[in-house]
Structures are given as structure tokens and as C-alpha cells.
N, C-alpha and C positions, 0 to 999 in steps of 0.2 A: 682460796682455791675452790673451784666446783669439779665435781665428779661428774663424768659421762660413763655410763655404763650399758652393753648389750649381751644379749644371751643368744645362742642357739639352742633350739629344744627339739624334742620328740611329740610335742603335742601343743596347741595352741590353749589349753586350760589353765585355769590357776594351779593346778596341781601337777603341772608337765615335769617330765624328767628334761632335767639340763645338759645339754651335750657338753657345751664349752661356754665360757663367761670372759669378758673383756671388760677393762676399764680403765679410764684415763684420767688424770688431773689436768685442769684447764684453765684460764681465765679468760672468762666471755669476754671480758673488757680490753683485750690486747690481742694483736695477731701475733702471740708468743709461739713458738715451736713447742709442740705437745711431747715431751720425752719421758714422763714418768708414767708406765702404767703396768697394768697385770694382766696377765692370760692363764686361764686353767682351763684343762679337760678334767671332768668332773666323773666320779665313778657312777657311771650307768647302772651296773648291776646292784651297788647298794641304794641306790634311788627305787629300782624297781623293788628290791625288797620291802621298801617302806610302803609300796603301793601307788608311788608316783607314776602319774598317766601316761602311756605311749597310744599316740593314734595313727590306725593303719595308713591314713590319707596322709599323715604329715610323714610317715616312714617312706611311702611310695614319692613323695615330692624330692626327698633326700635323693633318691634313686635317680631322680632325672636330673641330677646338679652334676657337673663336671667330676671327673674321678678324683682330682685332687681337693675339691673341696668337700666332697663326700667322705674321703679318707681322713680329712684334718677334723671334720666334726665326729665321724663314726668311728674312727679306728681305735683301737684297744690300749693302744702304749702312752704312757707318760700319765695316766688318770690319776687323780686325787681324790682323797675322803672328803665326806662332806664334812667334815669335822677341820679338816686342815683347810678348806675352803672357805668355810665361815670365819674362823680365825683371822685368816689372811685378808678377807675382805673386810671385817672388822676393824684390823690395824690400818689398812689402806685408806678408809674412810675417815678416821679421826682427823678431827680439825678442819674437814672440809666444811663449805657452807652450804650448797645446795647439791643435788643429786639430779641429774639428767638422764632420759631415757628417751627413744625415740618413739613415743606413746607410751605413757607409763602404766596404762592397761594392759601391758603385756609384760616386760621386763620386770617392773617395780611390782605387780601384784603377785607374778610368779615366785620371784624373790621372797616376798612377805609371806606368801603361803609355805615356803620351805622353811623359813624362820619358825614359824608358828609349828609346824609340823614336828619340828626339831625341839620346842620348847624353849627356843632360844630368843630374846628381846630383837627387835630389828635395829640395826647399825643408824637407822635415821628416823626423823620425826615427820610427818606428813606433810607439815607446813613447807619442807624442804625439797619437796619434789617438784621438778619442773618439765616441761614437756618440749622436745625440740621440735618434733614432727607439727605441731601446732604452730611454732613459731617459723620455721621453715615454709611451711604452706600458705602464711598470711603474708610473709615477708619477700618470699623467695628463695628457692633452693639452689645454691649456687654450685651444688655438686654434678659430676655428669651422671649421665643413666647409663646402668650398664656398667658400672667401673670395675676395676680390677680389685681382688679381695674380697668380692660381695659375699657374705654369709661367714667371714672370718670374724669373730667377734671382738678382737681388738682393733682391727683395721676398720670395721665399723664403727667402733666408737670414736677412734681417731678422727675419721671422716665427719663424725656428726658434731663432734666438738668443734673442727675447723670451720664447718659450717655457721655453728651458732656464732663464732668469733666473725665471721665475714660478716654475717647479716647484723649484727650489734655493730659494727664498723659502719656498715652504708646505712645503716639508721641512724647514725649518731649516737649510740650510747656508750657511754665512756664510764660509766659509773654505777654503782648499785644506787637505785631510788627507792 
């Protein structure tokens, strides 16, 4: 099994404050349903206290999103601590082969920066990272533009994982090479 992950943040810098996190397990070589996923709304206050970055332009961008999207990302309810988040993510990734992100220079870099700041080992190795953005831009992205659920970290990662499955099938990739 592989993992696709996605973040919603308050900045685009490596030390960005993370609003929400989603991840799902999937088999890129089969068109199987993606049912196992995790989703967290992470404590913003705890991250601000650590000096994580908030960008005014990103905050303004969030202000232009639909109200339900804004509330899901920015609302205060159901936030978990960084300690709980890292423990849950570590447990989720155990035994997974590859870690996918829609452009690892964003999601992966921010998560690795957070783990370093917290003094924790990252739960993956550098060689496990895969980039769905490059794959999909090279072989064709089957997803609809402006889809529903945009900027919900779990819905985004499920959509990205399904797109990888579709592209692998179209390209005839049926097993790890």
C-alpha cells in the first residue's frame, strides 16, 4: 500500500502553519476503492506559539474561498495537538511502501520541517517520496477542473490517489518496477 497526503496551510513556506491534514492508503496498480483515510484539523495556536509561519496573502486567499471551505479550514472546533497529530500520522504510515503528494516540495517539505522543529524523526525515508503532480501533468490528469471538495485535505488526497490509479491503468503499469 502507498499513502497519498495533502495539507491545507496558512503559508507556502517550509515552516507554514498547517490547518488541516488528510491522508489515504491506496494501491496505485489497481482501481480499488480508497476507504482507509485519516483527516485532522491541527491546533493553530500551538503552531503559532512555536513560531510557525502565517502569510497575510494566504490568509487573504482563504478569505476569498467559499464559506464552507473557509470554515472547515479555519474554524476552531475539533483541533488536535501536534503531539497527537504526529503520533497518529506515524501509526498510519507504518508498513506503507511509498508516500505520494501533489508536489512534494510543498506538503512533504512542510511536514519534514515540522518534524525537525519538534525534534522527531520523520516517518518516511527520502527515497519513498513520489510526486503525483509530475506524473499527472506528464501523462494526463483525469480529474475535473474546479471539482467539489476542493481544499479539503482528505477529499483532495483521495482524488489525487484515484487519478494516480487511473493514469497507471491507462499507461499499463500493473506492478512495481
